[in-house]
C-alpha positions in Angstrom: -6.8 80.7 -55.8 -5.6 76.9 -57.0 -3.9 74.9 -54.1 0.1 75.4 -55.4 1.3 72.0 -57.1 4.4 71.1 -54.8 1.8 71.7 -51.4 -0.4 69.1 -53.2 2.2 66.6 -54.0 3.7 67.2 -50.3 0.6 66.2 -49.0 0.8 63.0 -51.3 4.1 62.1 -50.1 3.1 62.4 -46.2 0.5 60.7 -46.9 2.4 57.9 -48.8 -0.1 58.0 -51.1 2.2 58.9 -54.1 3.7 55.7 -54.5 6.9 54.9 -57.0 8.0 51.3 -58.2 6.4 49.5 -61.2 2.9 49.6 -62.0 -0.3 48.5 -63.9 -3.0 51.5 -63.3 -6.7 50.8 -63.9 -6.6 52.1 -67.6 -4.1 48.5 -68.5 -1.0 51.4 -68.6 2.2 50.7 -66.8 3.6 53.9 -64.9 6.6 54.1 -62.7 4.6 56.3 -59.9 0.8 56.0 -58.7 -1.6 58.1 -57.0 -3.2 55.9 -54.3 -5.8 59.1 -53.4 -7.4 56.4 -50.4 -4.6 56.8 -48.7 -4.8 60.9 -48.5 -8.6 61.0 -48.2 -8.3 58.9 -45.3 -7.8 61.9 -43.4 -10.5 64.3 -43.2 -8.7 67.5 -42.9 -7.1 66.8 -46.6 -10.7 64.9 -48.0 -11.8 68.4 -46.7 -8.9 70.5 -48.4 -9.6 68.1 -52.1 -13.0 68.2 -52.0 -13.3 71.7 -51.0 -11.1 72.6 -54.1 -13.4 71.0 -56.5 -16.6 72.7 -54.9 -15.6 75.8 -54.6 -14.9 75.8 -58.1 -18.4 74.7 -59.7 -20.3 76.6 -56.6 -22.0 78.7 -59.2 -22.4 76.3 -61.7 -26.3 75.0 -59.5 -25.0 71.4 -59.1 -28.0 69.5 -58.4 -26.1 66.0 -58.2 -22.6 64.9 -58.1 -21.7 61.9 -59.5 -18.8 59.5 -58.8 -17.4 56.0 -60.9 -17.1 53.6 -58.1 -15.2 53.2 -56.5 -12.7 55.6 -56.5 -14.4 58.7 -56.4 -17.0 58.1 -54.0 -15.5 59.4 -51.1 -14.4 62.6 -52.7 -17.3 63.1 -54.5 -19.7 62.3 -51.4 -17.6 64.9 -49.8 -17.8 67.1 -52.5 -22.0 66.9 -52.3 -22.1 67.6 -49.2 -20.4 70.7 -49.4 -22.0 71.7 -52.1 -25.6 70.5 -50.8 -26.1 68.3 -54.0 -27.8 64.6 -54.0 -24.8 62.1 -54.2 -24.5 58.8 -55.8 -22.4 56.6 -57.8 -22.4 54.3 -60.6 -20.4 51.0 -60.8 -19.0 48.4 -63.0 -21.2 45.0 -63.3 -20.2 42.7 -65.9 -17.7 45.3 -67.3 -20.5 47.7 -67.5 -21.0 51.2 -66.0 -24.3 51.4 -64.5 -26.1 53.2 -62.2 -27.6 50.1 -59.6 -29.1 50.0 -56.0 -32.0 52.4 -56.8 -30.0 55.0 -58.2 -31.4 57.6 -60.5 -30.5 60.9 -62.8 -33.6 62.6 -63.7 -34.2 65.0 -67.1 -32.9 68.0 -66.7 -31.2 67.3 -63.8 -27.3 69.7 -63.3 -24.8 66.8 -62.6 -21.1 66.7 -61.4 -18.9 64.1 -62.3 -16.4 64.1 -59.4 -13.3 61.1 -60.0 -9.9 60.5 -57.6 -7.8 60.8 -60.6 -7.8 60.9 -64.4 -4.9 58.9 -66.8 -7.2 57.9 -69.3 -10.6 59.6 -68.5 -12.1 56.3 -69.3 -14.1 55.9 -66.1 -15.6 59.2 -66.0 -16.6 59.2 -69.9 -18.8 56.2 -68.9 -20.4 58.1 -66.2 -20.8 60.9 -68.9 -22.6 58.7 -70.8 -25.0 57.3 -67.9 -25.7 61.6 -67.3 -26.7 61.6 -71.0 -28.4 58.5 -71.3 -30.8 60.1 -68.4 -31.1 63.5 -70.6 -29.5 65.6 -67.2 -27.7 68.5 -67.7 -23.4 67.4 -67.2 -22.4 71.1 -65.5 -18.6 69.7 -65.2 -16.1 66.9 -63.8 -13.7 67.9 -60.6 -11.0 65.5 -60.0 -7.9 65.5 -57.6 -5.6 64.1 -60.0 -4.9 64.8 -63.8 -1.8 62.2 -65.0 -2.3 64.2 -68.4 -1.6 67.5 -67.3 -4.8 68.4 -69.1 -4.2 66.3 -72.4 -7.7 64.3 -71.7 -10.4 66.8 -72.3 -14.2 65.9 -71.3 -17.2 67.9 -73.3 -17.5 70.1 -70.3 -16.0 72.3 -67.7 -13.0 70.1 -65.7 -11.0 71.3 -63.1 -8.5 69.2 -61.2 -6.8 70.1 -58.3 -3.3 68.9 -59.1 -2.1 68.3 -63.0 1.0 66.3 -63.7 2.4 64.8 -67.0 2.9 61.6 -65.4 5.0 58.7 -67.6 2.5 56.1 -69.0 3.6 53.4 -71.3 1.6 50.3 -73.4 3.0 47.3 -71.1 4.8 46.0 -74.6 6.7 49.1 -74.5 7.5 49.0 -70.7 11.2 49.6 -70.3 10.5 48.4 -67.1 8.9 45.0 -67.8 11.6 44.9 -70.4 14.0 44.6 -67.5 12.4 41.9 -66.0 10.5 43.3 -63.2 6.6 42.8 -62.7 4.2 45.7 -62.4 1.9 45.8 -59.3 -1.5 46.7 -59.8 -2.5 48.6 -56.6 -6.0 50.1 -57.9 -9.1 49.1 -56.5 -9.4 46.4 -59.1 -5.8 45.1 -58.6 -4.0 43.4 -55.4 -3.7 46.3 -52.9 
């Protein structure tokens, strides 16, 4: 049984991981809400809880490798991999391009689960999907903690999120907060807090 949405939101609020304000997301979109998963995942009981939900959902998928896009997905991806007894690795950007570095490799035929913290447009996940395809590995699923699109982003495989919410986003040129003179803050791993 999936964790109730209200319980997940209560955890995010209690750990100050659900921020309210004016934010520029990694995707470039603006939003009045920001999920800072690092704040909730610093608590082992919540990391275990959320990673456990993802691992449980894919427990019969014969996962051999868990891969996450850096930086947000690394902590939860590593815990999911540990729970599933799977090798864990991450992809990271070099000159703006997602790639495998540090000697990490995917092998042809390996069953791979991609794990991310938050999905807004799915951009980082789609880039990791391409790495899986390029290696001729088998994409077995995508798991993530927060789906900000309420199920609108679709991947080419089975996917699961602990929390689905339809969070408002705006193109910067159409952002009412910008139009009222508020400056957007970039809180993510590529931002300024």
